[in-house]
Every structure is written in C-alpha cells, then in structure tokens.
N, C-alpha and C positions, 0 to 999 in steps of 0.2 A: 462481551456484553456491555462493558463500560463505555468503550470508545464511541460507538454509534449514538449513544445517548448523552455523551459528555456535554454537548452544547445545551441540551435541554435540562440536564441536571444543574448546570451552572446558572441558567436563567430562571428555571422554575423553582428549584429547591433552595439555592443559595442567593437568589435575587440579584445576580450580577447583570449589568447591561450588556448589550450585544458588543459594544466597544471593548468592555472589560474581557468578555469571552474571547475576543479576537487576540488580545495580548496574552491571555492564558494559553491559547492554542499556539501562539508563537513560541512560548516557553516549551510547549510540547514538541514543536519542531526543532528547536535548538537542542533539546535533550536527545532527540533522534539523531541529529547531525553528529553530536559528540559521541553518542553510543555506537553509531555506525563506524565512525573513523577508528575509535578504540577497538571495536570488534574486529575490524579488518587487520589491524596491527597485531592484536592478540592471536588471531587465527593463524597468521603466518609464523608467529613466535612459539605458541604453546600447543597449537592444534585445535581443530574445530570441536572435538568432543568435550574437552574441558571448558571451553567458552560457553557452549550450549547448556551444559548442566548448571554451571554457576549462574548464568543469566536467567534461566527459567525459575530456579529456586528463589533467587533474590527478588525477581519480578513479582512472584506470588505474594511474598511477604509485604512488599511495598504497595501492591494494589490494595491489600487489606487495610494497611495503615492510612492510605490516601483519604478514606471516608471520614477520618477524624480531623481533617483540615477544613477550615471554613472562612479564612480571611483571604483577601486577594493575593497578598504577598506569599503566604504559606502555600496556597494552591499553586501559584506559579513555580515555587521552589519544588514542591512535591511532584508536580507533573514533569518538571525537568528531570528530576532524579529517577522517576519511574521509567521514562523513555530512554534516558542515558543507559540504564541497566538493561531494559528490555531489548533495545535495538543492537546491543552487542551480539545478540543471537542471530540476526539476519545474515550478515556476511558469512558467519560460521555455518549456518544452515545451507546456504547455496554451495559452499565448498564441499560440505558433507554430501550433498545431493550429487555433485559432480563426481566425487570419489566413489559413491556407491551405485552409479549407473554407468552402463556401457556407453562408449562414445556415440554410437548411432542412436541412442535413446535419450539424448540430453533434453531435447525440446519436450518430448512426452514426459520425461521425468519432472521437468519444471511444471508441466500441466498437472501431473499427479499431485505434486506438492500443493498447487493452487486448489486442486479438487478437495484435498483434505481440509485446507483452510476454509474454503467456501461451503463445504458440508457443515462445518461448525458455524460458519457465519450465516447460513440459511436458517439454522435453528436458533442461534444466539440472540439476534434482535427480537425475534418473536417471543422466545422465552423471557428475554430481558424486559420486554414490554409488559408481559404477564406478571413478572416479579415486581415491577414498579407499581402496578395497579393493586397488588395484593399485600406485599410486605414493605414496599417503599424502595427508594434508591440504595439504601444501605446494603440490601441483599445482593445487589449487583457486584459490589466490591468484594464481599465475602466469597461469592461463588466464582468470580473471575480469578481471585487470588488462589482459592483452593484448587481450581482446575489447573492452574500453572504448576502448583506443587505436585499434583497427581501426574502431570505430564513429565515432570522431572524424574519421578520414580519410574515411569514407563521408559524414558530415555536411557536411564541407567541399566535397566533390565535388558533392553534389546539392542542398544547401540554401543555398549561397552566394547572397547578395542580387543578385549580378551575373547569375546565371542562373535564379533562381527568384523570381517575382513574387507577392506576396500577393493573395488574391481578396476579402478582407473586412477592410479596415482602417478604423478610426474612432477618434476621440478626443473624449471628452465635454468640452464647453466649461466647464461648471461641475460637476465631478465631486462626487458625494456620497461622504462617507467611509464605508468599510465598518464603521468602529467605531460609527457611529450608525444602522446598519441593523438594527433589532430582529429582523426575520424571519430575517435571515442569522445572527444570534447564536443563535437557537433551533436553527436548522439546524446551526450549528457545534458546539454541545454534543451534539446527537444524533449527529453524525458522529464526534465524539470518543469517545462511548460505543461506537458501532459499531466504531471502530478498535480499541479495547481488546479487544473481544470477538473480532474477526476475527484479530488478531495472535497470539492464543493458538495458532493453527494453525501458527505458524512459530517458536514458542519452547517453550512447555510441551507442546504436542501431540507433537512428535517424541520428547520424553523419555517421554511416556505410552506411545507406541508401543513404545519400546525396553524400558522398565522393567516395564510391565504385560503386554505381549503378546510381548516378546522378539523383536521384528523387527530384522533387520540394517539397516545403513545403506543398502544397496542396495534392500531392500524398502520402507524409509521413503521413499527417493527415488522409487520407482515410485508409491507411494500419493500423495505430494505432486504428482508429475508427472501423475497422473490428473486433478487439479484443472485444470491448464493445458490438458490435452488436450480435456476436455469443453468448456472455454471456447472453445478454438480451433474446435471443430466446431459448437457450438450457439449461441454468444452473438450473432453477427451476425443470423441468422434470427430468434432470439428477440426481440432489440431491435427489429428491423424490424416484427415482428408486434405488439409492445407499443406501438410508436409510433403504429400505425394504430388502436389501441384507444381507448376513451373514458376510460381511466384517467389521472389526473393524475400528475405527477412525484412529488409527496409521497406519494400513495397507493401508488405502485409501490415507492418507497423503504421504506415501512412494511412492505409484504408481504415484501420481501427480508430485512429485519431479523428478521421473525418466523421465516423459514426458517432463518436462521443460528442463532438462539436454540434452535430445535428440534434442531439438529445436536449441541448439547451435552447437552441433556436426555436424548436417547436413549442416550447413552453410559453413563448411570447405570442403565439398565434391565436390561442383560444383559452377560455376559462373552463372548458369541459373537464370534468373530473378524470375521465378516462385518459386524458393526455399524459397524466402522471405515470400511468402504466406503460404507455407507448414510449415516453421519454426514458423510463427505466430499461425498457427492452433495447432501445438504441445504444444506451450507455453500456449495458451488459455485453452485447455482442461486440462492441468496440473494445471493451476491456478484455474480453476472452481472446481476441486476436492480438492486441498490442502487447499485453503483459508477457505471455509465454515466449513470443518471438523476440521481444526486446531482451528478456532474460537470457534466452538462448544466444542472442547476438553478443551480449556481455560475456557469457561463459566462453564462447568461441574466441573472443578477443583476448580473454584473460590468459590464454595459452602463450601470449607474447611476453608475459611478465609474471609477477607474483599474483596468484589467484585471489588471496585475501584482499590485496590492495585494489585490484580491479573490481571485485564484487562489492567492496566497501564503497567505491565511487559510484557504482550503479545504484546501490541502495541509497546512497547519500543524495542522489538527484531527487528522490522522493522525500527524504528527510528535510532537505532545503525547501522543497515545496510545502511541507508542513509549516515551516517558519513563516513563509509569506502567504501561502494559499488561504489558510483559515482566517488569518487576521485581515488580509485584503478583502476577502469575501464579506466578513462581518462589518468592516468599515464601509464597504460599498453599499450593503443593504441598509445600513444605518443612515447614510447620507443621500443615496440615490434611489433606494427601493429595489425590489426584486427584479423587475423587468429590465431596468437599465443595467443591473449587475449581470444578468444573463447575456445581454448584448456584448458587454465587455469580455465576458468569458468566451463567447463565440469568436471574438477577434483574436484572443489568445490561441484558440484552437486553429485558426487559419495560420497564425505565425508558426505553430508547431508543425503543421502540415508542410509549410514552405521549407522549414529546416530539414525535415525528413526527405523532402525532394532534393534539397541541396546535398544531403548526405549520400543519397543514392547516386547523384551525378559525380560527387567528389570521389567516391570509392571506385566507380566505374572508370573515371579518368586515371586513377592511380593503380588500376588493375588489382584491386583488393576484393576479397570475397564479400558479397553483399548478404 
C-alpha cells in the first residue's frame, strides 16, 4: 500500500518537490541494490528460509517506523534501510520457489508467485486510497507493517523446514560465476532498461494522473488496482498458453517490452481520459509476458552456478532501475514536462527491444537454449 502512493505522500503530505522525491526514490533504489546483493549471498550461505523470515519481520517494524520521519535526510536514510532489509527477501523467495516446484513447472510457479503479489496489489492501492481519504497517510504505514508481520507468522507456520520438504534441490559441483556469463549480462542490461520503463507507472505516472487529469487518490488507486486485477484473472491461463507455443523465452520477453513501450507512446496522442485505461492495458499485458519468462530465463540460467548469486543479479537489475528510474523520471517531468518524458521513455523501450533481439541472435549463434 505504501509504495504506489509514496511519491504522492512525499509531495502532498510532506511538501517535497518532484526533484527531492527523485532523490528519495534513488535512496529507495540503492537500498534495494544493497538488500538484493546481501540477500543473494545470505541465501547461498544460510538458506532461503532464515533469510525470508528475518527480512519480513524487520520490514514490518521498519515500515511502521518510517511514518515518523519527516525531513529530507531522515526520509532518505529511512527509505534506504527499509529497502535494504525488505529486498533481502526477493532472491531468497525465488530460490525457495525453485526448490518447492518441479522442474517442468518453473515458469508457472513464477506466475503463481506473481499472481499472489498482484492479487494483493489489485486490492492494496484501492484500499490504500480509501485509507488515505478516511484516516490519512499514517494508516498506510501501520497496515503495511502489520501485514508484513502477519506474513512472517504465516511463513513460519507453513514453510518451516521441519514440516515442508523441497522437491527440486541441487548444488553445482563447479559453479560458473554469473559475472562471466555474457548472455546473462546482455539480459541484465535489457531488464535494467525494462525496469526503468516499467517503474514510471509507480512514480511519475501517479503524478501524471493527478496533475494532468486531476484524478483523486482513490481513482488513482483504482486505476493501479486494475493492473493487478487483470493479472490475477488472466496471467495464469496466458502463461500456460504461451508455454505450449513454439515461441522462445527471449522472443516472448521482446514482445512484452514492445507492448510496454506502446503504453507510453499512446499517452502523447490524445487528451481523452480513456487513453489512461488503454495505456494501463498495454502495460499490463506486456508485464504479464515479460516478467514470468524473464524470471524463468534467470532460473534456468542459474543452474550453471550458485542460485542465490544468479537470482540476486536478476533482482538487482530492477533494484538498479529503482536507483535511476524514479529519479530520472522525476527530473525529466520537472524540466521537460510529461509528454517529453514519455517520448524519452519510448526511446528506452526501443533500446530494450534491440538488446533482446541481440540476445536472441547471440544465444542462437552460441547454440544456447533461448
């Protein structure tokens, strides 16, 4: 509930400028980078279960504490700490998912994880908008923190190693370093660009909805919630259908990136209110295709080395995107306005597509699975 409204909370409630918000979001991204890297290392060292439990519990406590910070410096430090702790969870979660799903079900397992996240996210922004209009922003922090703590209790009950046994565990005898995997680095940069593009929907886009179209927080929450609702209803059957097609993972990622790029281009064509819904639909379908297959690609590639290290690098692509994406978007709308920002984001989408095309060619040339 907090993250989709963070840019609005900082501008509306704490009266920070868009430029200030950009730097705060960079602290958010830096915390994510640190947390992801540490999470990958800890997962390989102490196991995914211990990392997940500690991360969720501490994140809940830190989210509650975050509401009591109100200066620029304290908010930057607070956001950094929250994300550094919260994002140790993500590499561990992907390794856990890989361990508890059969090899033939990996992509659908990723989709199921996303389904759970987006089911929460379809309700979260809508409920969050309602909370803001009734009891204020403070309620968001309390509820987000308490749900993290409740999730910790649930995790201890159902995923404790004493009661839950993995189905697919392996350790490579002579693991290859992710840092020497050229194909993975091309993929990493492509996902970094995709992350920068995608994250605009959760920083600059809510401001666009409010400043250009005068939507209320509740209406913005409903529009963002539409994204999660569509994913909840359609992603599992869509992924099942695409898995049974002849398309490669790189080809599907490429198509998804094209759709997300289109979602920004069409915003510059008209001032009709309905274009916001159409743009959200393009972005959602692109996201539904790109994320599961990119995640599946990373999981498959991780069998060459240490799983925690590989999945940390995959997650880190989006963490680095948080560092640059939010800030760049905020600075661009401050100096160039929304339409020019959407043009620049569209150019980044083209660069992402070109990189994925190159990855497809490179892997084919080297006889690697695509």
